[in-house]
PLY file of the C-alpha trace (Angstrom):
ply
format ascii 1.0
element vertex 433
property float x
property float y
property float z
element edge 432
property int vertex1
property int vertex2
end_header
84.50 -7.09 -73.73
82.50 -7.04 -76.96
83.50 -9.77 -79.41
84.70 -8.25 -82.64
85.05 -11.33 -84.87
82.25 -11.56 -87.44
81.60 -15.31 -87.05
81.48 -15.07 -83.27
79.02 -12.19 -83.43
76.92 -14.12 -85.95
76.98 -17.24 -83.76
75.86 -15.25 -80.73
72.98 -13.65 -82.63
71.88 -16.98 -84.10
71.99 -18.68 -80.70
69.79 -15.98 -79.19
67.46 -16.23 -82.17
67.13 -20.01 -81.83
66.31 -19.73 -78.14
63.83 -16.83 -78.30
60.91 -15.41 -80.25
62.70 -12.11 -80.92
62.96 -11.13 -84.57
66.36 -11.74 -86.14
66.60 -8.17 -87.45
66.14 -6.79 -83.92
68.72 -9.13 -82.39
71.22 -8.30 -85.11
70.69 -4.56 -84.77
71.29 -4.71 -81.01
74.46 -6.74 -81.41
75.92 -4.54 -84.15
75.17 -1.38 -82.18
77.65 -2.44 -79.49
80.26 -3.82 -81.89
83.05 -1.88 -83.58
83.40 -3.39 -87.04
84.52 -2.36 -90.46
81.76 -2.08 -93.06
82.88 -5.29 -94.75
82.72 -7.19 -91.45
79.29 -5.78 -90.60
78.10 -6.94 -94.01
79.53 -10.42 -93.36
77.76 -10.70 -90.01
74.46 -9.76 -91.64
74.97 -12.17 -94.53
75.82 -15.02 -92.17
72.80 -14.42 -89.93
70.31 -13.87 -92.72
71.68 -16.67 -94.86
71.60 -19.25 -92.07
67.98 -18.48 -91.22
66.88 -18.40 -94.87
68.49 -21.74 -95.66
68.01 -23.48 -92.33
65.85 -26.33 -93.70
68.50 -27.28 -96.27
71.22 -26.83 -93.65
69.38 -29.11 -91.24
69.09 -31.70 -94.02
72.87 -31.69 -94.28
73.22 -32.02 -90.51
70.77 -34.90 -90.35
72.64 -36.80 -93.06
75.74 -37.08 -90.86
74.56 -36.69 -87.27
74.96 -39.92 -85.31
72.29 -38.97 -82.80
68.70 -38.41 -84.01
68.72 -34.99 -82.38
71.52 -32.50 -81.91
71.50 -29.75 -79.30
70.36 -26.26 -80.24
73.89 -24.94 -79.76
75.45 -27.62 -81.95
72.82 -27.16 -84.64
73.39 -23.39 -84.76
77.17 -23.76 -85.05
76.85 -26.44 -87.72
74.42 -24.31 -89.71
76.87 -21.43 -89.51
79.79 -23.50 -90.75
77.84 -25.34 -93.44
76.38 -22.12 -94.81
79.89 -20.81 -95.35
81.02 -24.06 -96.98
78.18 -24.37 -99.49
76.69 -20.91 -100.00
79.67 -18.55 -99.66
82.20 -19.54 -102.31
84.53 -16.68 -101.48
85.28 -18.09 -98.02
87.94 -20.84 -98.07
86.80 -24.13 -96.58
89.55 -24.16 -93.95
88.53 -20.69 -92.76
84.87 -21.69 -92.53
85.77 -24.70 -90.38
88.42 -23.12 -88.18
86.55 -19.88 -87.48
83.35 -21.73 -86.60
85.19 -24.01 -84.16
86.93 -20.97 -82.69
83.54 -19.29 -82.24
82.39 -22.31 -80.22
85.36 -21.91 -77.87
84.98 -18.15 -77.50
81.30 -18.50 -76.69
82.17 -21.11 -74.03
80.73 -23.96 -76.07
84.10 -25.71 -76.22
82.82 -29.29 -75.67
80.92 -28.98 -78.95
84.06 -28.02 -80.84
85.14 -31.56 -81.64
81.72 -32.60 -82.92
81.39 -29.46 -85.04
84.96 -29.77 -86.31
84.51 -33.41 -87.38
81.30 -32.85 -89.35
82.49 -29.68 -91.05
85.81 -31.24 -92.07
84.03 -34.26 -93.48
81.80 -32.02 -95.60
84.80 -29.91 -96.61
86.27 -33.02 -98.22
83.10 -33.53 -100.27
82.22 -30.04 -101.49
81.36 -30.86 -105.11
79.27 -33.98 -104.47
77.37 -32.23 -101.69
76.65 -29.18 -103.86
75.30 -31.51 -106.55
73.02 -33.18 -104.00
71.74 -29.81 -102.80
71.01 -28.76 -106.37
69.13 -31.99 -107.03
67.00 -31.41 -103.93
65.53 -28.26 -105.47
63.65 -30.45 -107.91
63.15 -33.64 -105.89
62.09 -31.93 -102.65
61.61 -28.18 -103.22
60.66 -27.45 -99.61
64.05 -28.69 -98.40
66.03 -27.72 -101.48
64.75 -24.13 -101.48
64.27 -24.00 -97.67
60.59 -22.97 -97.58
57.61 -24.38 -95.66
56.14 -27.30 -97.60
52.53 -26.18 -97.06
53.25 -22.76 -98.58
55.03 -24.19 -101.61
52.09 -26.53 -102.24
49.51 -23.74 -102.09
51.65 -21.39 -104.22
52.26 -24.11 -106.83
48.51 -24.07 -107.59
48.82 -20.48 -108.87
52.21 -20.49 -110.60
53.88 -22.47 -113.36
56.78 -24.69 -112.22
59.25 -22.23 -113.72
57.70 -19.22 -112.01
57.53 -21.09 -108.71
61.25 -21.86 -108.91
61.95 -18.23 -109.79
59.93 -17.03 -106.78
61.73 -19.41 -104.40
65.08 -18.26 -105.77
64.05 -14.60 -105.36
63.04 -15.18 -101.73
66.51 -16.55 -100.96
68.41 -13.62 -102.42
69.65 -10.81 -100.16
67.22 -7.92 -100.44
68.42 -4.67 -101.99
68.37 -1.54 -99.85
66.42 1.37 -101.33
66.35 4.98 -100.21
63.39 7.26 -100.86
64.25 10.95 -101.21
62.46 13.06 -98.61
61.41 16.16 -100.51
60.24 17.83 -97.31
63.92 18.33 -96.47
65.90 18.44 -99.72
66.15 17.76 -103.44
68.03 15.00 -105.21
71.08 17.08 -106.09
72.11 18.07 -102.55
71.44 14.54 -101.27
73.67 12.99 -103.93
76.40 15.52 -103.20
76.38 14.66 -99.50
76.25 10.93 -100.23
79.45 11.34 -102.24
81.18 12.69 -99.13
79.66 9.97 -96.93
80.82 7.12 -99.14
77.39 6.06 -100.36
77.38 4.28 -103.73
73.99 4.18 -105.46
72.01 3.58 -108.63
68.99 5.54 -109.78
65.82 3.43 -109.72
62.65 4.26 -111.64
59.26 2.56 -111.71
55.92 3.39 -113.29
54.61 4.61 -109.95
57.64 6.63 -108.79
58.78 10.07 -109.85
62.17 11.09 -111.22
65.04 10.83 -108.71
62.69 9.67 -105.96
64.15 6.20 -105.39
67.78 5.07 -105.20
69.18 1.58 -104.86
72.08 1.69 -102.41
74.94 -0.54 -103.58
77.55 0.14 -100.91
77.33 2.37 -97.87
78.42 2.75 -94.25
75.92 1.89 -91.53
72.67 3.68 -92.47
71.98 4.84 -88.92
75.36 6.57 -88.75
74.91 8.60 -91.93
74.35 12.29 -91.26
71.96 12.46 -94.22
69.84 9.78 -92.55
69.91 11.49 -89.16
68.94 14.77 -90.84
65.92 13.11 -92.45
67.01 13.60 -96.04
65.93 10.07 -96.98
63.91 7.12 -95.73
64.77 3.47 -96.27
61.79 2.12 -98.21
61.21 -0.52 -100.88
59.79 0.82 -104.16
56.78 -1.52 -103.98
55.50 0.32 -100.90
55.22 3.60 -102.82
52.51 2.21 -105.11
49.75 2.56 -102.50
50.40 6.28 -101.96
50.74 6.78 -105.72
47.21 5.43 -106.27
45.86 7.35 -103.27
47.23 10.54 -104.88
47.04 12.89 -101.85
46.49 16.54 -102.76
47.52 19.66 -100.86
44.98 20.76 -98.28
43.39 17.33 -97.86
42.67 15.46 -94.65
44.08 11.94 -94.88
43.83 8.93 -92.57
46.59 6.32 -92.46
44.79 3.60 -90.55
47.81 1.31 -89.92
50.61 3.84 -89.87
53.70 2.46 -88.07
56.58 2.66 -88.74
55.70 5.67 -90.88
57.02 5.12 -94.39
53.68 5.74 -96.07
52.50 8.41 -93.61
55.61 10.51 -94.23
55.30 9.89 -97.99
51.74 11.23 -97.83
53.05 14.33 -96.03
55.64 14.65 -98.79
52.90 14.48 -101.44
50.88 17.11 -99.53
54.01 19.27 -99.23
53.08 19.59 -95.55
49.82 21.31 -96.51
46.89 19.45 -95.01
46.55 16.89 -92.22
47.55 13.25 -91.89
46.09 11.32 -88.99
48.47 8.40 -88.46
46.66 5.79 -86.37
48.66 3.25 -84.38
47.24 1.52 -81.28
50.53 -0.01 -80.08
52.47 2.43 -77.87
55.96 1.19 -78.80
55.25 1.26 -82.52
53.65 4.69 -82.06
56.89 5.98 -80.56
58.89 4.79 -83.57
56.30 6.35 -85.87
56.64 9.68 -84.05
60.44 9.55 -84.25
60.36 8.95 -88.01
57.87 11.75 -88.60
59.99 14.15 -86.54
63.21 13.14 -88.31
61.68 13.60 -91.76
59.97 16.88 -90.90
56.46 15.54 -91.62
54.82 18.37 -89.70
51.26 17.65 -90.83
51.26 14.11 -89.44
49.35 13.73 -86.21
50.23 10.44 -84.52
47.26 9.03 -82.67
45.95 5.82 -81.17
42.73 4.51 -82.71
40.55 7.13 -80.99
37.96 9.78 -81.98
40.58 11.73 -83.94
40.44 8.95 -86.54
36.64 9.06 -86.90
36.51 11.17 -90.05
35.24 12.14 -92.47
38.43 12.10 -94.54
39.22 13.02 -98.11
41.43 9.94 -98.43
42.04 6.83 -96.34
44.97 4.42 -96.60
44.47 0.92 -95.22
47.89 -0.71 -95.40
46.76 -3.82 -93.60
48.87 -6.21 -91.53
49.33 -9.38 -93.55
51.22 -12.65 -93.95
54.19 -10.90 -95.64
54.45 -13.59 -98.33
55.36 -10.91 -100.88
58.42 -9.91 -98.86
59.85 -13.23 -97.68
63.34 -12.30 -98.86
63.17 -9.15 -96.73
61.32 -10.47 -93.65
63.84 -13.09 -92.66
61.78 -14.85 -89.97
58.45 -14.77 -91.75
58.61 -18.09 -93.60
59.27 -20.02 -90.38
56.70 -18.18 -88.26
53.83 -18.30 -90.75
51.11 -20.97 -90.55
48.05 -21.60 -92.77
45.86 -20.36 -89.95
47.69 -17.02 -89.96
46.37 -16.31 -93.45
42.83 -16.99 -92.24
43.34 -14.72 -89.23
44.85 -11.98 -91.39
41.82 -12.13 -93.69
39.46 -11.55 -90.78
41.46 -8.55 -89.51
41.83 -7.12 -93.00
38.06 -7.28 -93.61
37.48 -5.37 -90.37
40.08 -2.74 -91.19
38.88 -2.13 -94.74
35.28 -1.86 -93.55
36.34 0.65 -90.91
38.36 2.69 -93.38
35.55 2.94 -95.94
33.11 4.10 -93.27
35.41 7.02 -92.45
35.46 8.38 -96.00
33.73 11.60 -96.96
31.09 11.41 -99.75
33.64 12.27 -102.46
36.55 10.51 -100.80
38.74 7.64 -101.90
40.46 4.77 -100.14
43.40 2.55 -100.93
43.67 -0.96 -99.52
47.13 -2.53 -99.70
49.13 -5.50 -98.48
52.55 -7.03 -99.07
50.97 -10.46 -99.51
50.75 -12.72 -102.55
47.71 -14.57 -101.18
44.31 -14.03 -102.88
42.59 -14.50 -99.51
44.32 -11.34 -98.27
43.95 -9.31 -101.42
41.12 -9.57 -103.97
38.97 -11.73 -101.72
39.10 -9.16 -98.90
37.97 -6.38 -101.23
35.23 -8.52 -102.75
33.87 -9.55 -99.35
33.81 -6.01 -97.96
32.21 -4.43 -101.04
29.55 -7.13 -101.03
28.61 -6.06 -97.50
29.00 -2.30 -98.04
27.04 -1.19 -101.09
27.93 2.13 -102.65
31.64 1.49 -103.29
33.53 0.21 -106.29
37.10 -0.61 -107.27
38.38 2.16 -109.52
41.74 0.50 -110.09
43.79 -2.37 -108.70
47.34 -3.51 -109.29
49.46 -6.42 -108.12
53.24 -6.53 -108.00
54.88 -9.95 -108.18
58.59 -10.57 -107.63
58.90 -12.85 -110.67
57.12 -10.49 -113.05
57.99 -7.07 -111.66
61.36 -7.68 -109.97
60.15 -5.94 -106.82
58.71 -7.06 -103.53
55.19 -8.41 -103.84
52.24 -6.12 -103.17
48.53 -5.70 -103.84
46.84 -2.30 -104.06
43.19 -1.43 -104.73
41.77 2.08 -105.14
38.17 2.14 -103.88
35.76 5.04 -104.38
32.05 5.72 -103.77
29.99 4.49 -106.70
28.74 8.03 -107.35
32.34 9.26 -107.73
33.20 6.47 -110.16
30.57 7.70 -112.62
31.39 11.38 -112.43
0 1
1 2
2 3
3 4
4 5
5 6
6 7
7 8
8 9
9 10
10 11
11 12
12 13
13 14
14 15
15 16
16 17
17 18
18 19
19 20
20 21
21 22
22 23
23 24
24 25
25 26
26 27
27 28
28 29
29 30
30 31
31 32
32 33
33 34
34 35
35 36
36 37
37 38
38 39
39 40
40 41
41 42
42 43
43 44
44 45
45 46
46 47
47 48
48 49
49 50
50 51
51 52
52 53
53 54
54 55
55 56
56 57
57 58
58 59
59 60
60 61
61 62
62 63
63 64
64 65
65 66
66 67
67 68
68 69
69 70
70 71
71 72
72 73
73 74
74 75
75 76
76 77
77 78
78 79
79 80
80 81
81 82
82 83
83 84
84 85
85 86
86 87
87 88
88 89
89 90
90 91
91 92
92 93
93 94
94 95
95 96
96 97
97 98
98 99
99 100
100 101
101 102
102 103
103 104
104 105
105 106
106 107
107 108
108 109
109 110
110 111
111 112
112 113
113 114
114 115
115 116
116 117
117 118
118 119
119 120
120 121
121 122
122 123
123 124
124 125
125 126
126 127
127 128
128 129
129 130
130 131
131 132
132 133
133 134
134 135
135 136
136 137
137 138
138 139
139 140
140 141
141 142
142 143
143 144
144 145
145 146
146 147
147 148
148 149
149 150
150 151
151 152
152 153
153 154
154 155
155 156
156 157
157 158
158 159
159 160
160 161
161 162
162 163
163 164
164 165
165 166
166 167
167 168
168 169
169 170
170 171
171 172
172 173
173 174
174 175
175 176
176 177
177 178
178 179
179 180
180 181
181 182
182 183
183 184
184 185
185 186
186 187
187 188
188 189
189 190
190 191
191 192
192 193
193 194
194 195
195 196
196 197
197 198
198 199
199 200
200 201
201 202
202 203
203 204
204 205
205 206
206 207
207 208
208 209
209 210
210 211
211 212
212 213
213 214
214 215
215 216
216 217
217 218
218 219
219 220
220 221
221 222
222 223
223 224
224 225
225 226
226 227
227 228
228 229
229 230
230 231
231 232
232 233
233 234
234 235
235 236
236 237
237 238
238 239
239 240
240 241
241 242
242 243
243 244
244 245
245 246
246 247
247 248
248 249
249 250
250 251
251 252
252 253
253 254
254 255
255 256
256 257
257 258
258 259
259 260
260 261
261 262
262 263
263 264
264 265
265 266
266 267
267 268
268 269
269 270
270 271
271 272
272 273
273 274
274 275
275 276
276 277
277 278
278 279
279 280
280 281
281 282
282 283
283 284
284 285
285 286
286 287
287 288
288 289
289 290
290 291
291 292
292 293
293 294
294 295
295 296
296 297
297 298
298 299
299 300
300 301
301 302
302 303
303 304
304 305
305 306
306 307
307 308
308 309
309 310
310 311
311 312
312 313
313 314
314 315
315 316
316 317
317 318
318 319
319 320
320 321
321 322
322 323
323 324
324 325
325 326
326 327
327 328
328 329
329 330
330 331
331 332
332 333
333 334
334 335
335 336
336 337
337 338
338 339
339 340
340 341
341 342
342 343
343 344
344 345
345 346
346 347
347 348
348 349
349 350
350 351
351 352
352 353
353 354
354 355
355 356
356 357
357 358
358 359
359 360
360 361
361 362
362 363
363 364
364 365
365 366
366 367
367 368
368 369
369 370
370 371
371 372
372 373
373 374
374 375
375 376
376 377
377 378
378 379
379 380
380 381
381 382
382 383
383 384
384 385
385 386
386 387
387 388
388 389
389 390
390 391
391 392
392 393
393 394
394 395
395 396
396 397
397 398
398 399
399 400
400 401
401 402
402 403
403 404
404 405
405 406
406 407
407 408
408 409
409 410
410 411
411 412
412 413
413 414
414 415
415 416
416 417
417 418
418 419
419 420
420 421
421 422
422 423
423 424
424 425
425 426
426 427
427 428
428 429
429 430
430 431
431 432
């Protein structure tokens, strides 16, 4: 029988996450699919899972302060993280409920022998809430890596580019729950009908507007039932997409009748947005070498009615020439650490170096597939110069005849959006026309 208590579901997901390399979002989605929960309980499960993983370094600091053994088991550590997160990060949950429900989760998940250990530590911390909160706050200045629960190496490299105040603001941003945004799919509907149906579906929203988005194109969803169960979602009337990701297509400016290449297309947010901009008049070759990601890309295109998108592996169909090429390169994701829950703990300094190498190859490939009057956009969701400006500079130094017509960076502290870098690159002859 499927467990229906939020803390037990959260504990099960977190245990699987700690013992595997599967992404937290995927584990959570699978678990919630088979669970029958009210919206408020689904939200609690997500907050518990995401919060525990975001703050795990600070949580482990708390555990280490009171653990009698140098090492605790994975199961004990996960349960303690779950209980401590509720005690010190979720003020609306009473301390007794945080303790009792976590101990009960241990029993239900057949981890009963750990119950006494977990119960003792949580109750001890529950008696010292204020002093412990003060110690956690002090850590943010004394030891930012632990206090803000980020990798020390990344904080040190980021501190070289930001003021102390901006660094603190960025770390705080990364630990906030990410807003959910919906992008209107104009291939299926207009804003008015979508809003009317949302009213019936119980979707509460705000209008969102940015310099690079059009009127009524983006909505911030405040409260809503499960997205996947909304009929408007199933009908393809909207796509869940952060506003920062629309900037690349805005600068690419696809025009009706054009042939466009999306070189790194899955899961399809930008490919379907290009089809929207073309009004399904033209052709979008959406390249994706991975078969599983290609399937998801195809499903999204079909759902949104992006009829001009041709999903393809990286084969002769992507050879060109194209009027426009989008290179939305795989990257370190340091601009979206609040949204990519696992990223901060999976990332290593070497990953940035490896990303740079791949990005240089992809941008070089994309530029070679442009027609003589074409244009390309290179984009990432990284904050690292090695993945952004330095990639463009290196490629243009090796490929004469191209120039940067415009570039723009989005930074969470400055722009209150996910981080992104976008560069519009054109043949030198076009730049002087």
